[in-house]
C-alpha positions as CSV (number, residue, x, y, z in Angstrom):
1,M,267.7,74.8,190.6
2,S,267.3,76.2,187.0
3,R,266.2,73.5,184.7
4,P,265.7,74.0,180.8
5,I,262.3,73.5,179.5
6,T,262.2,71.6,176.1
7,L,259.6,70.6,173.6
8,F,259.4,67.0,172.6
9,T,259.1,67.0,168.8
10,G,257.4,63.5,168.4
11,Q,253.9,65.0,167.9
12,W,255.3,67.6,165.5
13,A,257.1,65.1,163.1
14,D,254.8,66.1,160.2
15,L,256.5,69.5,160.2
16,P,260.1,70.1,159.0
17,F,262.6,70.2,161.8
18,E,263.5,73.9,161.1
19,E,259.8,74.9,161.4
20,V,259.5,73.2,164.8
21,C,262.7,75.0,165.9
22,R,261.2,78.3,164.8
23,L,257.9,77.7,166.6
24,A,259.6,76.5,169.8
25,A,261.8,79.5,169.8
26,E,259.0,82.0,169.3
27,W,257.1,80.5,172.2
28,G,260.1,80.7,174.5
29,Y,261.3,77.1,174.8
30,D,264.9,76.6,175.8
31,G,265.5,73.6,173.5
32,L,264.1,70.4,172.1
33,E,263.8,66.7,173.0
34,I,264.3,65.6,169.4
35,A,262.4,62.6,168.0
36,C,264.2,60.2,165.8
37,W,261.5,60.2,163.2
38,G,260.1,62.5,160.5
39,D,263.1,64.6,159.4
40,H,263.9,65.7,162.9
41,F,266.9,63.3,163.6
42,E,267.8,60.5,161.3
43,V,270.0,58.0,163.0
44,D,271.3,56.4,159.8
45,R,272.3,59.9,158.4
46,A,273.9,61.0,161.7
47,L,276.3,58.0,161.4
48,A,276.9,58.0,157.7
49,E,277.1,61.8,156.7
50,D,280.0,63.8,158.2
51,D,278.1,67.1,158.1
52,Y,274.6,65.8,159.3
53,V,275.0,66.3,163.0
54,R,276.7,69.7,162.5
55,G,273.7,70.7,160.3
56,R,271.2,69.9,163.1
57,L,273.2,71.8,165.6
58,D,273.5,74.8,163.2
59,I,269.7,75.0,163.0
60,L,269.3,74.8,166.7
61,D,271.9,77.6,167.1
62,K,270.0,79.7,164.5
63,Y,267.0,79.8,166.7
64,G,268.8,80.0,170.1
65,L,267.9,76.4,171.1
66,K,269.8,73.5,172.7
67,V,269.3,69.8,172.9
68,W,269.9,67.5,175.9
69,T,268.0,64.5,174.8
70,I,266.9,62.5,171.7
71,S,264.0,60.0,171.7
72,N,263.5,56.8,169.7
73,H,260.3,55.4,171.1
74,L,259.1,53.9,167.8
75,V,262.0,51.6,167.0
76,G,262.5,50.7,170.7
77,Q,258.9,49.4,170.7
78,A,259.9,46.7,168.2
79,V,262.9,45.3,170.2
80,C,260.9,43.0,172.4
81,D,257.3,43.2,171.1
82,H,255.0,40.3,170.4
83,P,253.3,40.1,168.1
84,I,255.1,42.1,165.4
85,D,252.5,43.2,162.9
86,E,251.3,46.0,160.7
87,R,251.3,48.4,163.6
88,H,255.1,48.2,163.7
89,Q,255.4,48.5,159.9
90,D,253.6,51.8,160.2
91,I,256.1,53.2,162.7
92,V,259.6,51.8,162.1
93,P,261.9,52.8,159.2
94,A,261.7,50.6,156.1
95,R,265.3,49.5,156.8
96,V,264.2,48.1,160.2
97,W,260.9,46.5,158.9
98,G,262.7,44.7,156.0
99,D,260.6,41.8,155.0
100,G,258.5,41.9,158.1
101,E,259.7,38.6,159.5
102,P,259.2,39.1,163.3
103,E,262.5,38.1,164.7
104,G,264.3,39.9,161.9
105,V,262.4,43.1,162.8
106,R,263.4,42.7,166.5
107,Q,267.0,42.1,165.7
108,R,267.2,45.1,163.3
109,A,265.4,47.3,165.9
110,A,268.0,46.3,168.5
111,E,270.8,47.3,166.2
112,E,269.0,50.7,165.4
113,I,268.8,51.5,169.1
114,K,272.5,50.7,169.4
115,N,273.1,53.1,166.6
116,T,270.9,55.6,168.3
117,A,273.3,55.7,171.3
118,R,276.2,56.2,168.9
119,A,274.3,59.0,167.1
120,A,273.4,60.6,170.4
121,A,277.0,60.6,171.4
122,R,277.9,62.4,168.1
123,L,275.2,64.9,168.8
124,G,276.6,65.5,172.3
125,V,273.8,64.3,174.3
126,D,273.9,61.8,177.1
127,T,270.3,60.5,177.2
128,V,268.1,58.6,174.9
129,V,264.4,58.3,175.8
130,G,262.3,55.4,174.5
131,F,260.2,52.3,174.8
132,T,261.4,48.7,175.1
133,G,258.4,46.8,173.9
134,S,257.2,43.7,175.7
135,S,256.8,40.0,174.8
136,I,254.2,39.6,177.6
137,W,252.1,42.8,177.4
138,H,249.4,40.8,175.5
139,T,248.9,38.7,178.6
140,V,248.1,41.6,180.8
141,A,244.5,40.5,181.4
142,M,245.9,37.2,182.8
143,F,243.3,35.2,180.8
144,P,243.6,32.7,179.4
145,P,245.6,31.8,182.5
146,V,249.2,32.8,182.4
147,T,251.8,30.9,184.4
148,E,254.5,32.6,186.4
149,A,257.0,30.8,184.2
150,A,255.6,32.5,181.2
151,I,255.9,36.0,182.9
152,E,259.5,35.2,184.0
153,R,260.4,34.3,180.4
154,G,259.1,37.7,179.3
155,Y,261.6,39.5,181.7
156,A,264.3,37.1,180.7
157,D,263.6,37.9,177.1
158,F,263.8,41.8,177.9
159,A,267.2,41.2,179.7
160,E,268.6,39.0,176.8
161,R,267.7,41.6,174.2
162,W,268.5,44.8,176.0
163,N,271.7,43.9,177.8
164,P,273.7,43.9,174.6
165,I,272.0,47.3,173.7
166,L,273.0,48.7,177.0
167,D,276.6,47.6,176.5
168,V,276.8,49.9,173.6
169,F,275.2,52.7,175.6
170,D,278.0,52.2,178.3
171,Q,280.6,52.3,175.6
172,E,279.2,55.6,174.2
173,G,278.7,57.2,177.7
174,V,274.9,57.4,177.0
175,R,272.0,56.4,179.1
176,F,268.6,55.0,178.2
177,A,265.6,56.5,179.9
178,H,262.7,54.0,179.5
179,E,259.3,55.6,179.5
180,V,257.0,53.7,181.9
181,H,254.0,53.2,179.8
182,P,251.3,50.6,179.0
183,S,252.4,48.0,176.3
184,E,256.0,48.1,177.8
185,I,258.0,45.7,180.0
186,A,257.7,48.3,182.7
187,Y,254.3,49.9,182.7
188,D,253.6,50.6,186.5
189,H,255.4,50.4,189.9
190,W,255.9,46.7,190.3
191,T,256.8,46.0,186.7
192,T,259.3,48.7,186.9
193,V,260.8,47.0,190.0
194,R,260.9,43.7,188.1
195,A,262.4,45.1,185.0
196,L,265.3,46.8,186.9
197,E,265.9,43.5,188.7
198,A,266.0,41.6,185.4
199,I,269.0,43.7,184.1
200,G,270.8,43.8,187.5
201,H,270.0,47.5,188.1
202,R,272.8,48.5,185.7
203,P,273.2,52.2,185.5
204,A,272.8,52.5,181.8
205,F,269.0,51.8,182.2
206,G,266.9,54.4,183.8
207,L,263.5,56.0,183.6
208,N,261.7,58.7,181.8
209,W,259.1,60.0,184.2
210,D,255.8,60.8,182.5
211,P,252.9,61.0,184.9
212,S,250.2,60.9,182.3
213,H,250.5,57.1,182.1
214,M,250.3,56.8,185.9
215,V,247.3,58.7,186.9
216,W,244.8,56.7,184.9
217,Q,246.3,53.5,186.4
218,D,245.9,54.9,189.9
219,I,249.7,55.0,190.3
220,D,250.9,57.9,192.5
221,P,253.3,59.9,190.3
222,V,254.9,61.6,193.3
223,G,255.6,58.4,195.1
224,F,257.1,57.0,191.9
225,I,259.6,59.8,191.8
226,L,260.6,59.2,195.4
227,D,260.7,55.4,195.0
228,F,262.9,55.5,191.9
229,A,264.9,58.6,192.8
230,D,268.2,57.3,191.4
231,R,266.7,56.3,188.1
232,I,264.8,59.4,187.0
233,Y,267.0,60.2,184.1
234,H,264.5,62.4,182.2
235,V,261.2,64.1,182.7
236,D,258.4,64.4,180.3
237,C,255.4,66.6,181.2
238,K,252.1,65.3,179.8
239,D,248.7,65.4,181.5
240,A,245.7,63.1,181.5
241,R,242.2,63.3,182.8
242,R,240.0,60.5,184.0
243,R,236.4,60.4,182.8
244,T,235.3,57.4,184.8
245,G,232.5,57.3,187.3
246,N,229.4,57.4,184.9
247,G,229.1,53.6,184.8
248,R,230.0,53.5,181.1
249,N,233.5,54.9,180.5
250,G,236.2,52.4,181.3
251,R,239.8,52.9,182.2
252,M,241.1,50.7,179.3
253,G,239.8,53.2,176.7
254,S,237.3,50.9,175.0
255,H,239.3,50.9,171.7
256,L,237.9,54.4,171.1
257,P,240.1,57.1,169.4
258,W,241.8,59.8,171.4
259,G,239.5,62.7,172.1
260,N,236.3,60.6,172.1
261,P,234.2,61.6,175.2
262,R,233.3,58.0,175.8
263,R,236.8,57.1,176.7
264,G,237.5,56.6,180.4
265,W,240.6,58.7,180.3
266,D,242.4,60.9,177.8
267,F,245.5,63.2,177.4
268,V,244.9,66.9,177.9
269,S,247.1,69.9,177.9
270,T,249.5,70.1,180.7
271,G,247.9,71.6,183.8
272,H,244.3,70.7,182.8
273,G,244.2,67.2,184.0
274,D,244.6,65.0,187.1
275,V,248.4,65.1,187.7
276,P,249.3,66.9,190.9
277,W,251.9,69.0,189.3
278,E,253.1,71.1,192.3
279,D,253.6,68.0,194.5
280,C,255.5,66.4,191.6
281,F,257.9,69.3,191.2
282,R,258.5,69.4,194.9
283,A,259.4,65.7,194.7
284,L,261.7,66.3,191.7
285,N,263.4,69.0,193.9
286,A,263.7,66.7,196.8
287,I,265.6,64.0,194.7
288,G,267.8,66.7,193.2
289,Y,266.7,66.2,189.5
290,D,268.3,69.0,187.5
291,G,267.8,67.8,184.0
292,P,265.5,69.1,181.3
293,I,261.8,69.3,181.7
294,S,260.3,68.3,178.5
295,I,256.8,69.1,177.4
296,E,255.1,66.3,175.4
297,W,252.0,68.1,174.1
298,E,249.2,65.6,173.2
299,D,245.6,66.7,173.4
300,A,243.2,65.8,170.7
301,G,240.8,68.4,171.9
302,M,243.0,71.4,171.6
303,D,244.9,73.1,168.7
304,R,248.6,72.3,169.3
305,L,249.6,75.8,168.4
306,I,247.6,77.0,171.4
307,G,248.4,74.0,173.7
308,A,252.2,74.0,173.4
309,P,252.7,77.6,174.5
310,D,249.9,77.2,177.1
311,A,251.7,74.2,178.6
312,L,255.1,76.0,178.6
313,N,253.6,78.9,180.5
314,F,252.2,76.5,183.1
315,I,255.4,74.5,183.6
316,R,257.5,77.7,183.6
317,G,255.5,78.7,186.7
318,L,256.3,75.3,188.4
319,T,260.0,75.5,187.8
320,R,260.0,78.6,190.1
321,I,259.2,76.2,193.0
322,E,262.8,76.0,194.3
323,P,264.1,74.0,197.2
324,P,264.8,76.2,200.3
325,A,268.4,77.5,200.7
326,A,268.5,75.7,204.1
327,S,266.5,72.9,205.5
328,F,263.9,73.6,208.2
329,D,265.9,71.5,210.7
330,S,269.1,73.4,210.1
331,A,267.4,76.8,210.3
332,F,265.6,75.8,213.5
333,S,268.8,74.6,215.0
334,R,270.4,78.1,214.5
335,G,267.5,79.6,216.4
C-alpha cells in the first residue's frame, strides 16, 4: 500500500513557495500539502487569474513534486468562531476581515471556504483540510454553568453555517477534512460524533487525523482511526509529548508559549513524542487508507531544517509496514 509522503507548508509560509518546493524535493518528499496562506496558494488569484494554477503546478513539476491536498485552516476558523477578535484579524486575509464586524467576518470566511473548494477543483485536488471554528468552545470549562440547550445551539450553528459550504464542495467534487483539534466544534471523540450527527453524516465532511491533539487529551489515536474509519479523509503526522506528573505542569498549557518547559505538553518532532506510531499505521492499513501521509512539522525546540527531514525518515520507515498479502485466517485454512 504505497502512500505518498507530503510536507504541510503551513509552518513554512514565511518562505516563498518555490523555496519550500526546493527544500522538500531535496529532502525526498513526494509532494506538498499546500497551505492557503503566505504566497503558497492564494484562493482569490486561483479563481481570478487564468494562469495562476498552471503556474503553481509548473513549480511543483520543476521539483518533481505533486499535490493531493490544500489546507485553509486559518479562514475556516472564522466561520463559526465566537468571539471574533484581533486573533482572527492576524490570521485571515484583509478581504475576509473587512471592517471586523463579527458576523460579517464569519460570512466572508464562509464564502472564502466555498471558493477554496472551487480553487481546489481547478488545481485538480479532491480534499481540503481545515478548521471549522466553534461558537461554544469558550464554554469548554462548563463554568459559569452551561445549559444543554446552549450546547445544542452550538451544533445547530455549525450545521447552519457549514451545510451551504458543503453544498459547494459537493458541486465541485471536493471533500472537506476537518482537523479534530481544541477550539473546534469537534475536538475529541464525542464531539466528533456529535458534529457528524449535526450535519447528517453527509459524505462531503470528513476528518483529518492528527494524533498530536489526541494524546495530550488522553484520546486513543488508534481507536479513533478504527471508530471513524469511513471518515478518515486525510492524515497529518505531528507528534506531542506530555510533561505532566510533576505537580506543576498542567494539560491546558498554562498560557505559556510553545517550547516552554513549564507547559504540560508540547509539540515535538515526529517520532520523538507519545504517539504510538506503529500501532497507528497498522490501524491505517486495517481501514484501507491509501491517501497521502502529510508531515506537519512543528517543534519549537528543534531547527525545522533538521526536523523536517528527520520526520520524513521516520515516517518513511513506518510506511513500510504493509498489510499481509493474505489474512491469517485464510492462510491457516489453506493448511
